[in-house]
N, C-alpha and C positions, 0 to 999 in steps of 0.2 A: 791446660794448666789448671791448679787449684786454685782455692781462695789463699792459703798459706803461701804463695808466689807474691801475694800483693801485700804482704805485710814485711815493712823495710827494715831492715837488720839494725841500721845507725845511719845518723845523717853526717855526712861529711864538712858541711856548711853551716855557719849561723846567717842568719839575716834579720834587721831591726823592725824593718818596715817596706811597705811597697803599695803597687796597684795592679791588677790583670784585669783585663775586659776581654770576654769571647761572646760572641753571637753562634747562638745555637738553633735550628729548624726544628719546626713540629714534625712528625709523620704521621701519613697514614697506612694503616696493616691493610692488604689485602686479604692474605690468610690471619685471623683474629687470634689473640688469645684471649683465654676469658677464663677466670680460675689459677690461683697460684697455692705454691706448696709454701712451707716455713723459709723464712730469708728469702724471699721476693724470687722464687724458683716457678718458672710457668709450666703449667700443667701440660702444656703443648706447644710446639714452636709457631713461629709466626713469620712473616715478612712483610715489610713496608715500603712504600716508596717517600724517601726523604724528599721534604717540600723545601720550597726556595724563599718566597716571601713573609710566610708565617713564620717569625723566629722571636725569640727571646735575647735579648741584649743585657750582660749582665757585668757590673764593674764590681771589683771585691777589692776593699783597700785593708790592709793589714797593720799592725802595729802590736809590739812587743809588750806585755803586760807584766805585773810585779807578781800576782799569785798565777799558779798553773792548776788550782782546784776545780774549775767550774769553765763552761764552755759560756764567752761573752761576745753578744753581737749584736746587730740592729739592722731590721730589713727595709727597705725603702721602695713602694712601687708607683714608678709614674713621678717621682720628687716626695711621695707623699710617705710617712711612716707609716707600716702596716705591723702592728704590734700582734695582730689575730693570724699572721704568717708564721710568726715565733716558734709555738708549737712545733707545726711540721719540720722546721729546719732544726729545732733541737731533737727531733726523734732521729732525723735523717744524720746528724753530728752524733748521736750515741750509737747509731748503727754502722759508722763509719770509723770510730775512734781509732779501733784497734789496727787499722789499716793507713790512719793519720795520727801518728802520736803529738803532732805538732799542734792538733787544734785547740788546745788548751792553754797554749803558751802565748796565745795573739788575742786581741780584741780585732773581731770584723765588722765592716760597714757592707752591708749588701745593698747594690741598688741596681733595681732592673726594671726593665719596661720591655712591652710586646709590642708586636706590630698589629697585633688581631685582641679581639675581646677576650678577657679572662673569662674561664669557667663558662665558656660555652659550646661546649662539645668537640674544640679544637683544642688539641692535647697540649696546653700549657703548662701542665705538669712535666711533660717530656721536656720541651724546649727549655723550661727554667731550670729542671733538676740536670741536665746535662749540661747547661752551661755555668752551675755552680760547680759542678764537679771536674769542669775542666779550667776554671779559676782555680782552685784548690790544687789539681795538679801541676799548674804551672808555677806555685808556690813551693811543691815538692820538688820540681826539676829545679829551683834554684839551690835547694837545700841536698841534693844528691846530684852531685856532677856525673854525667855520664849516662843519664837515662838516655836510652833511645826513644825513636817516635812510635813503635809496635808497640812497646811496653805501654808509653804513655798512654797512646789511643784505647788499648785493651784494659788499664786500670781504670781510665776514667768512664769506659761504659759500665765497667764491672760496679764503679760506685754510684754512677748516676742510676743505674737500677735498684739500687738499696734506697734510693729516693723514690723513683716513681718506675715502675716495670718499663712501659714503654720507652723511656730516657733513654735506655742504653742502645736503642735504635735512632736516635738522631745524631749519632756524632760523625757518621760518614754516609756517603750516597754513594749512587742512587737508588740502589736496593740493599736494603740490610735484613738479615736472617738472625730472630734469635730463639734461642731454643735449640738442643740436640736432636738432628738429625741425620740418618745414615746417609742421603742423597746429597748433603750440602757439605762440603769438606770443611774441617775447622769451626764447625758449628758447635754451638756451646750454650748451657744454661745460664752460666756466670756472666756472659757480656753477649753485645751484637756483633757481628761480624757481616763487612761490605760482600754481598753475594758475588761468590766466586765463578759462578757460570755462566754461559752464553748468553749475551743478550739481543734479541734480533731488532733491526732498525726501527723497527714499527714502534717499540718502546721508548727510542730515546727522543728526549723532552717533551715526555707526556705531559699534558696541561690538566689540573684539577682547578676548576671553579668551586668555590665554596660558597654555597646558598645559606645565609644564616638566618634559619628560620626564627629560631629562638637564642637569642642572646644572653638570658638570664641563668641564675644559677641551675643546676640540676638538681631535681628532688631527690635522686637517690646517688651518691657517689660512687664512683668507679669501684673503689675499696670495698664498700660495700656489697658493692654487685658481684665483685671476685669472690667474696667471702661466702656468698650464695650459691655457690658451684657445689659447696661440700654438701653432699649427701642429694644431691641434684637428681630427678629421675635419669635424666636423658645425657648425666657428664660423660658418661665413658664412651657412650657412642659419639660425644662432640668429639672429646678429645682425639679418638681414634679416626674420625674425619678430616680432624683438620691436620693429621700427620698423612693420609692421603692427598689432600689436597696440597700440603707441600712439595710432593712427589708430582703432581698434576701441574703444577705452575712452573716448575722448573722446565716440563717439556714445552708449555707454550710460552715460555720467556724464550728459549732456543729457536723454535718454530715461528712465531711471530703470528699463529693463530689469534686474531682479535675476537673471532666469535666465541671460542672456548674460553679467553680470559673474561669476556663479560659474564659469560653464566656463572663461572668461578666465584667472581667478584662479588658478584650481586648475591648470590647463593651464600656466600660467607658473611655479607653484612646483612641478610636477614634471619638467616640462624644466630647471630649475635644477639641480635633483638627476642627472637625465640626462646633463648636461653634465660632471658630477664623475664620475657612473659610466662614461663614454667616454672621459675623458681619458687621459694615457699619463704617469705611474702615474695608475691610475684608484681611487678612493675613495669610500669610504659614511658620510655623514653621518646618515642617517637610523637609529633604533634599531629594533627589533622593536615595541617600545610604540608609536612614529611611525605603523608602519602598522596597528597596531591601532585607534588612534585614527582614522585615515584612513576603514576600512572602516566605523567604527561612525558616523562624520558620515554616510556616505554611505548606510548603512540607515536613520539616523534621518528623513534626506532624503527618502528615498523612501516611507517610512510616514507621514511627516505631511505633506509638502509644504512644509515648513518653507524657508524661505529662506539657512539657515547654511551655510556653507563653509568652507574652510580656508585657509591658505598657510604656506609654510617660509620661513623665514630660511636662512644657511648652517648649518644645526645641526640637531639631532633635535627641539629643541621644535614644538611646533603653536601656530600664532596661530588662534583660532576666531572667524571674522568673521560677522557677522549685523547685522540691522536693529534700532536701539532698539524698534521695537514689540513683538520676539520675547524682549526682555531675560528676562523671568521664566520661561517655558518652555525658552530653552536654557539658561540657567544650572542649571534644575532638570534638565534632562538630563545636564549635564555633572558636576554633583553625583553623579548615580545610575549613570551608565555609563562617564564619562571619568577621573574621579580616580583612580580604580584602576590608570590607566596611567601617572600622575604620580609623579616620584619624591618621597619621603616626602607623597605627596598633594596638592603643591603648585600651584596655578595664580595667575596675576595677574587681576585683571579690571579692565580697561583700557579706552579708547575714543578716538576721533581729537581732537586738540587742535588749538589754534592756533598752536603755535612758543613760542619761547624767552621768557625775561622777566626782567628785571636786579633784583636782589634789594637793596636799600638796606642 
């Protein structure tokens, strides 16, 4: 499909007002994307686990207005009006207006809440933008009789990407690929696709406990970080590495080789942060406690033979990944040895999930 396929010819119905509510999860990339081209196109493909408990719930109310000259909306987070979010939503609406020509016909009230701390290194933009895109798609489905579910999800993912790149990976699960790759059938730079390959039983119900090392705002946004890949001395090698790792993880997922999974996932996490530390200007998002946790995980794995590993997003928090059959032992390890490195002792127990859900 091309971007042109998502531009509607006309609408068969009119609607005066209504409301839709969707909950959409965050996701954690196993092979990371870092660096993007124009129009939120990734420089390299990525693959992620969809999460289950870390999610955004967004209610979108809409009512017809007299003038269709401008976008009109208000945003509320946890019941509190957030004018500081408006510029990001306005930019999003401008990007998607050609695909949603009804946007200036309505006043929108956007009410959103997260089940996890905002701007803490858990991808709230991914869950938030995907939930909003799904609400808007529900309006278009009202206006356009006969829209099928395949088109609905693809267009929602396409639009979510224009709000936040990784948001296109949050609509389905349990594994989603974003970015064109010859080894992944149906993959595209324009939207995320449910991973089509075989997945070994070892990866079913995989667990992700997120250790909240630092719940504050990141000092460098992901958008700025992506932009610093332009002219980065190691950018091309990184993009090549990510493409190779997509091929490698395909084999790992088929065979269930947990040792190779650990090596690839941890290497990807450290490479992501290495790109940050070697850009110009350079920056570090990890905190001292991030490194303490990593070293503790390595020592625990060495002494017990556990298949626990870590990954990192663009922040200080640590995602502790492990098979379901190790849940009791790993949680005991976390409580005994890792909680001390978390801000206020806080962590979130999650596991891989299966995508967004509409709430009636």
